[in-house]
C-alpha positions in Angstrom: -2.8 3.7 16.9 1.0 3.5 16.8 2.6 5.4 19.7 5.2 7.7 18.3 7.8 8.9 20.8 9.9 12.0 20.0 13.6 11.7 20.0 14.2 14.2 22.8 13.6 11.9 25.9 15.5 12.5 29.1 18.4 10.2 30.0 17.7 7.1 32.0 18.4 7.6 35.7 21.1 5.7 37.5 18.5 3.7 39.5 17.0 2.3 36.3 20.5 1.5 35.0 21.3 -0.4 38.0 18.1 -2.4 37.8 18.7 -3.3 34.2 22.3 -4.3 34.9 21.2 -6.6 37.7 18.4 -8.1 35.5 20.8 -8.9 32.7 22.5 -11.5 34.8 19.3 -13.4 35.5 17.8 -13.0 31.9 20.1 -15.3 30.0 17.0 -16.6 28.1 16.0 -13.2 26.9 16.9 -12.2 23.3 16.5 -9.4 21.0 16.3 -9.7 17.2 16.7 -6.8 14.7 15.0 -6.8 11.3 15.1 -4.2 8.5 11.5 -4.1 7.4 11.9 -1.8 4.3 14.3 0.5 2.7 13.4 3.3 0.2 16.8 4.8 -0.6 16.4 7.9 1.5 15.4 6.1 4.6 14.5 2.8 6.2 12.3 1.1 8.8 13.8 -1.2 11.5 11.9 -3.5 13.9 13.2 -5.1 17.0 11.6 -8.1 18.8 12.3 -8.8 22.5 11.5 -12.3 23.5 11.4 -13.6 27.1 12.6 -17.2 27.0 12.8 -17.5 30.8 10.2 -18.9 33.2 9.8 -15.5 35.1 8.2 -12.3 34.0 10.6 -9.6 32.8 9.7 -6.3 34.5 11.6 -4.2 32.0 14.3 -4.3 29.3 16.8 -2.1 27.5 18.1 -2.6 23.9 21.1 -0.7 22.7 21.8 -0.6 19.0 25.1 0.7 17.6 24.5 2.2 14.1 27.1 2.7 11.4 28.6 6.2 11.1 26.2 8.7 9.4 23.0 6.9 10.3 20.4 8.0 12.8 16.9 7.4 14.1 14.1 9.8 13.0 11.0 8.3 14.4 10.2 5.7 17.1 7.0 3.9 18.0 6.1 1.5 20.9 9.4 2.3 22.8 11.1 5.2 24.5 14.3 6.2 22.7 17.5 8.0 23.7 20.8 8.4 21.7 24.5 9.0 22.4 26.6 9.3 19.4 25.9 6.2 17.2 24.3 4.3 20.1 20.5 4.2 20.3 18.9 2.9 23.4 15.2 1.8 23.5 13.2 1.0 26.7 9.5 0.1 27.2 6.9 2.8 26.9 5.1 3.9 30.0 2.0 1.9 29.1 3.8 -1.4 28.7 3.5 -4.0 31.5 5.9 -6.8 32.4 6.9 -9.2 29.6 5.4 -12.6 30.5 7.4 -15.9 30.3 7.6 -17.1 26.6 6.1 -13.7 25.3 7.5 -11.4 22.7 7.1 -7.6 22.2 8.2 -5.5 19.2 9.0 -1.9 18.6 9.9 -0.1 15.5 11.7 3.0 14.1 12.4 4.9 10.9 16.0 5.8 10.2 18.0 7.9 7.8 19.6 7.7 5.3 18.6 4.6 3.3 20.6 1.6 2.0 21.1 0.6 5.6 23.5 -2.3 5.7 22.7 -3.4 9.2 23.5 -2.6 12.9 27.1 -2.7 14.1 26.2 -4.2 17.5 23.2 -5.1 19.7 23.1 -5.3 23.5 20.1 -6.4 25.6 20.1 -5.3 29.2 23.9 -4.7 28.9 24.6 -8.3 27.7 24.4 -10.0 24.3 21.2 -9.9 22.2 21.8 -13.6 21.5 21.4 -13.4 17.7 20.1 -9.8 17.4 23.5 -8.2 16.6 26.4 -10.6 16.7 26.1 -12.0 13.2 26.9 -10.6 9.7 24.7 -9.5 6.9 24.6 -11.9 3.8 27.0 -11.4 0.9 25.8 -10.3 -2.6 23.6 -12.8 -4.5 25.3 -14.3 -7.6 24.0 -15.5 -10.9 21.3 -12.8 -11.4 19.5 -13.3 -14.7 16.3 -12.2 -16.4 13.9 -12.9 -19.2 11.2 -10.7 -20.5 7.8 -10.7 -22.1 5.8 -7.7 -23.3 5.1 -6.2 -19.9 7.0 -8.3 -17.3 10.5 -9.5 -16.5 11.2 -12.9 -14.7 14.3 -12.7 -12.5 16.2 -15.5 -10.8 19.5 -15.8 -8.8 21.5 -18.1 -6.6 20.8 -18.2 -2.8 23.1 -16.2 -0.6 24.3 -17.8 2.6 22.4 -16.9 5.8 19.7 -14.9 3.8 16.2 -14.9 5.0 14.8 -12.6 2.3 15.9 -10.6 -0.7 15.5 -7.1 -2.2 14.9 -6.5 -5.9 15.9 -3.1 -7.4 14.7 -1.8 -10.7 16.7 1.2 -12.1 17.9 1.8 -8.5 14.5 1.7 -6.8 13.3 -1.2 -4.7 10.3 -3.0 -6.2 10.0 -6.2 -4.3 11.0 -8.2 -1.3 10.6 -11.9 -2.1 11.7 -14.7 0.3 12.8 -17.1 -2.4 15.3 -16.7 -5.2 13.0 -15.5 -8.0 10.7 -12.6 -8.8 8.3 -11.4 -11.5 8.3 -7.7 -12.1 4.9 -6.9 -13.9 3.1 -3.9 -15.4 6.1 -2.6 -17.3 6.1 -0.8 -20.6 6.9 -2.9 -23.8 10.1 -2.5 -25.8 11.8 -0.8 -22.9 15.1 -1.6 -21.2 15.3 -2.1 -17.4 18.3 -2.6 -15.1 18.1 -4.8 -12.0 20.1 -5.7 -8.9 19.3 -8.0 -6.0 20.5 -7.9 -2.4 20.0 -10.3 0.5 18.8 -9.6 4.1 18.8 -11.4 7.5 18.2 -10.3 11.1 21.4 -8.3 11.0 20.5 -6.2 8.0 20.9 -5.9 4.2 24.0 -7.0 2.4 25.6 -5.6 -0.8 23.8 -5.6 -4.1 24.5 -8.1 -6.9 25.8 -7.3 -10.3 23.5 -5.4 -12.6 21.6 -7.1 -15.4 19.7 -5.2 -18.2 16.5 -6.7 -19.6 14.4 -5.3 -22.5 10.7 -6.1 -22.6 9.3 -7.4 -25.9 7.0 -5.7 -28.4 3.3 -6.3 -28.7 2.4 -6.0 -25.1 2.6 -2.4 -24.3 0.7 -0.3 -21.9 -2.6 -1.0 -23.4 -4.6 0.3 -20.4 -6.4 -2.9 -20.0 -5.0 -3.7 -16.5 -4.4 -1.0 -13.8 -3.2 -1.1 -10.2 -4.2 2.2 -8.6 -4.8 2.4 -4.8 -6.5 5.5 -3.4 -4.5 8.4 -2.2 -6.3 11.2 -0.3 -4.4 14.6 0.0 -7.0 16.0 2.4 -7.0 13.4 5.1 -4.9 10.8 7.1 -1.4 12.3 7.1 -0.9 12.2 3.4 2.3 10.6 2.4 4.7 11.8 -0.2 3.6 10.0 -3.4 7.2 10.0 -4.5 8.3 8.2 -1.3 5.6 5.6 -1.9 6.4 5.2 -5.5 10.2 4.8 -4.9 9.5 2.3 -2.1 7.0 0.1 -3.9 7.1 0.5 -7.7 3.5 1.6 -7.9 2.8 3.9 -10.8 -0.9 4.8 -10.7 -2.9 6.4 -7.9 -6.7 6.9 -7.6 -6.9 10.5 -6.2 -9.8 11.1 -3.8 -12.2 12.9 -4.0 -13.5 15.5 -6.4 -16.7 17.0 -5.1 -18.9 20.1 -5.6 -17.2 23.2 -4.8 -20.5 25.0 -5.1 -23.2 24.0 -7.5 -22.0 22.2 -10.5 -18.3 23.3 -10.1 -15.8 20.7 -9.2 -13.2 21.1 -6.4 -11.1 18.6 -4.3 -13.0 17.9 -1.1 -15.3 20.8 -2.0 -12.6 23.1 -0.8 -9.3 22.8 -2.7 -8.8 24.2 -6.2 -8.1 22.0 -9.2 -4.9 24.0 -9.7 -2.4 25.4 -7.2 -3.2 23.1 -4.2 -1.8 19.9 -2.6 -3.6 17.8 -5.1 -2.2 19.3 -8.2 1.3 19.2 -6.6 0.8 15.5 -5.8 -0.3 14.8 -9.5 2.8 16.7 -10.7 5.1 14.7 -8.5 3.5 11.3 -9.5 3.9 12.2 -13.2 7.5 13.4 -12.7 8.2 9.9 -11.2 6.7 8.3 -14.4 3.3 7.6 -13.0 -0.2 8.9 -13.5 -3.5 9.3 -11.7 -7.3 8.6 -11.8 -9.2 11.3 -10.1 -12.3 9.8 -8.2 -15.5 11.7 -8.1 -17.9 11.1 -5.1 -17.3 8.7 -2.4 -19.5 7.9 0.7 -19.9 11.4 2.1 -19.6 15.1 1.1 -21.4 17.5 -1.3 -21.3 15.6 -4.6 -21.5 16.7 -8.2 -24.1 14.1 -9.2 -27.0 15.6 -7.2 -25.8 19.1 -7.8 -25.6 19.2 -11.5 -29.1 19.3 -12.8 -28.6 17.7 -16.3 -26.3 15.0 -17.7 -24.7 17.7 -19.9 -23.9 19.9 -16.9 -22.4 16.9 -15.1 -20.3 16.0 -18.1 -19.2 19.5 -18.2 -18.0 19.3 -14.6 -16.2 16.0 -15.3 -14.6 17.7 -18.4 -13.2 20.6 -16.3 -11.2 18.0 -14.4 -10.2 16.1 -17.5 -8.9 19.2 -19.1 -7.2 20.4 -16.0 -4.9 17.4 -15.9 -5.1 15.9 -19.4 -6.5 12.7 -18.0 -6.5 9.2 -19.4 -9.1 7.8 -16.9 -11.7 8.9 -14.4 -13.4 6.9 -11.5 -16.9 7.5 -10.2 -17.2 6.2 -6.7 -21.0 6.0 -6.6 -22.2 5.4 -3.0 -24.8 6.2 -0.6 -28.5 7.3 -0.9 -27.7 10.6 -2.8 -26.1 8.9 -5.8 -26.0 5.1 -5.9 -29.6 4.6 -4.4 -31.1 7.5 -6.3 -32.1 6.3 -9.7 -32.4 9.7 -11.3 -28.8 10.4 -10.3 -27.6 7.1 -11.3 -29.0 7.7 -14.8 -27.5 11.2 -14.8 -24.1 9.9 -14.0 -24.3 7.2 -16.6 -25.5 9.5 -19.3 -22.8 12.1 -18.3 -20.2 9.3 -18.8 -21.5 8.5 -22.1 -21.0 12.1 -23.2 -17.5 12.0 -21.7 -16.6 9.1 -23.9 -18.0 10.7 -26.9 -16.0 13.9 -26.3 -12.7 12.2 -25.2 -11.8 9.3 -27.4 -9.6 6.7 -25.6 -10.5 7.9 -22.0 -11.2 5.1 -19.6 -14.4 5.3 -17.4 -14.6 3.5 -14.2 -17.6 3.1 -11.8 -17.0 1.9 -8.2 -19.8 0.6 -6.0 -20.6 -1.5 -3.0 -21.6 -5.2 -3.2 -23.0 -8.1 -1.4 -20.8 -11.2 -0.8 -22.4 -12.9 -3.8 -22.4 -10.0 -6.2 -24.2 -6.7 -6.9 -27.1 -5.7 -4.9 -30.4 -4.3 -6.5 -28.9 -0.9 -7.1 -25.6 -2.4 -8.5 -27.6 -4.7 -10.9 -29.7 -1.6 -11.9 -26.4 0.4 -12.5 -25.2 -2.3 -14.9 -28.5 -2.8 -16.7 -28.9 1.0 -17.1 -25.3 1.3 -18.4 -26.4 -1.0 -21.2 -29.6 0.7 -21.8 -28.2 4.1 -22.0 -25.2 3.1 -23.9 -22.7 4.4 -21.4 -20.0 2.2 -22.5 -18.3 1.9 -19.1 -14.9 0.4 -19.3 -14.5 -1.1 -15.7 -17.2 -2.0 -13.0 -15.2 -2.0 -9.7 -16.7 -3.6 -6.5 -15.9 -2.6 -3.0 -16.1 -6.0 -1.3 -16.0 -5.0 2.4 -18.1 -3.7 5.2 -20.6 -6.6 5.1 -19.4 -8.3 8.3 -17.2 -10.8 6.6 -15.4 -13.5 8.5 -13.4 -14.5 5.5 -12.7 -11.5 3.3 -10.9 -13.5 0.6 -13.7 -15.9 0.0 -16.3 -13.1 0.0 -14.2 -11.0 -2.4 -14.0 -13.9 -4.8 -17.7 -14.7 -4.4 -18.7 -11.1 -5.0 -16.5 -10.9 -8.1 -17.8 -14.2 -9.5 -21.4 -12.8 -8.9 -20.4 -9.6 -10.9 -18.9 -11.8 -13.6 -22.1 -13.6 -14.1 -24.1 -10.4 -14.2 -21.9 -8.8 -16.8 -22.0 -12.0 -18.9 -25.7 -12.1 -18.9 -26.1 -8.3 -19.5 -23.5 -7.8 -22.2 -23.2 -11.2 -23.6 -19.4 -11.3 -22.8 -17.4 -14.4 -22.2 -16.0 -15.2 -18.7 -12.6 -13.7 -19.6 -14.2 -10.6 -21.4 -16.3 -9.9 -18.3 -13.3 -10.2 -15.9 -11.3 -7.7 -18.1 -14.1 -5.3 -17.4 -14.0 -5.8 -13.6 -12.2 -4.4 -10.8 -11.7 -4.9 -7.0 -11.3 -2.0 -4.5 -10.6 -3.5 -1.0 -9.9 -2.0 2.4 -6.5 -2.7 3.9 -6.2 -3.9 7.4 -9.3 -3.4 9.5 -12.5 -2.2 7.8 -15.3 0.0 9.3 -17.1 -3.2 10.3 -13.7 -4.7 11.8 -13.2 -7.1 9.0 -9.6 -8.1 8.7 -7.6 -8.0 5.4 -4.0 -8.9 6.3 -1.1 -8.5 3.8 -1.2 -12.3 3.2 -4.9 -12.1 2.4 -4.4 -9.1 0.0 -1.6 -11.0 -1.6 -4.1 -13.9 -2.3 -6.7 -11.5 -3.5 -4.2 -9.9 -5.8 -3.0 -13.2 -7.2 -6.6 -14.3 -7.8 -7.4 -11.0 -9.6 -4.3 -11.3 -11.7 -4.8 -14.9 -12.6 -8.4 -14.2 -13.7 -7.5 -11.2 -15.8 -9.3 -8.5 -13.9 -8.8 -5.0 -15.3 -8.3 -3.0 -12.1 -7.0 -3.4 -8.5 -7.3 -0.7 -5.8 -7.7 -0.4 -2.0 -8.6 2.3 0.6 -6.1 3.7 1.1 -2.3 4.4 0.8 -2.8 6.9 3.7 -3.8 3.9 5.8 -0.9 1.6 4.5 1.1 1.9 7.7 1.1 -0.4 10.6 -0.5 0.3 14.0 -1.3 -3.0 15.6 -4.4 -2.6 17.8 -4.9 1.0 16.6 -8.4 0.4 15.4 -10.0 2.0 12.2 -8.2 5.3 11.8 -7.3 7.5 8.9 -3.5 7.2 8.8 -2.7 3.4 9.6 -4.3 0.1 9.0 -5.0 -1.1 12.5 -2.8 -4.1 12.1 0.9 -5.0 12.2 2.6 -4.4 8.9 5.4 -2.5 7.3 5.0 0.9 5.6 3.4 0.5 2.1 3.1 -3.3 2.3 -0.3 -3.2 0.6 0.9 -0.8 -2.0 3.9 -3.0 -2.8 1.7 -6.0 -3.3 -0.8 -4.1 -5.5 2.2 -3.0 -7.7 2.6 -6.6 -8.6 -0.9 -6.9 -10.1 
């Protein structure tokens, strides 16, 4: 787990200062490089990498960053931090050992406010950072232009000198960080005007934004509801982030809200304890909608006291679903059907499917989703039964979403594709759909970073999975969870970070491009 160090740390003693000063003279091959990882308008994340280019171990180091006036550090991890005016000094944490020859170590911090243009100066062990702070941020990109379709905008611009990446802003909010000079902004509303700017970044920081271009999407595409990017957000677990912060940083619009369970008998409640109105979940939904987004409440999950076994009839279960639909005027619901009490209980499976049939009859236009586990080659016995019974009972399910993880995969991309292709074949044979029609009724719900079985899904792998799902026309993309969409390399499987090195909300940002 990421080691977060409070800002109030005692000043470094004179003895340690003398040690660092002496070391600076012999560490000419040591460098420090600053990178702005992300910026969400009200704050930013910075990363510094210290590299020992000498042939001897480096017992310790000290990096001093001078910030522009008005900026400060709010949170630090993997380093000790002290500040004096606009100078922020970072030293190794107590658990860190010597830095071996040729090795690198990184630490990070969050700062405030946002739109951080870069550090003013960088000093390593009292000397130059050798590339970390002596340069300048890139200038504003030129030649920004955009073309639109029904639901997406294709942007391009001219390269900025010394830029290593770019930042795309839609209506003032950052929506992407491409490395090249083009970007496709997807999942937009038809016949709607959007304004865009682009800035360039390098190791020093982010430069000024380009001119603004306005692009209007075409008619005929619209928000048909046939494709949805909606990662899971859990307000009762894992240091729940502000949905507004995540939306502004990533461009995501939909969230799958977990989990609605039994609050006693056949009465729905968040996590069995929080009411439908007046709690953290209702407040989060209001904030998401205020930001132009919406939610899909998810019923069930792996554990807890669930509605499926507690509601004695399909009609009673449909009534419990309806209470939640009415509470939030919903457009979609997700049934995360897992474990032996629901997924592997045939009577409860049928009860859920029949209840969803009733929901569809009573709520024209609502989208119903079932989410369930899988093997690497497609649905298991109970998954195949769920699909067969969906047809037999006339449940009219819109999206069948697989959870392709926790089967000990050594290649999560290949196994996700294999499981999805297996589901595609099952849906085609059951419903008589074409390949494209079946994919439009499919979804993927992955697990970012480390899974419970220590499977690894990196941001690059998730980008490949997203690209595959998008190119094959799948109807839904989700992952577990936004709470975990924060880096903590070596942190293991925990509730509030991914267990791998990443920037905050990287998986969400990728998912938003679906």
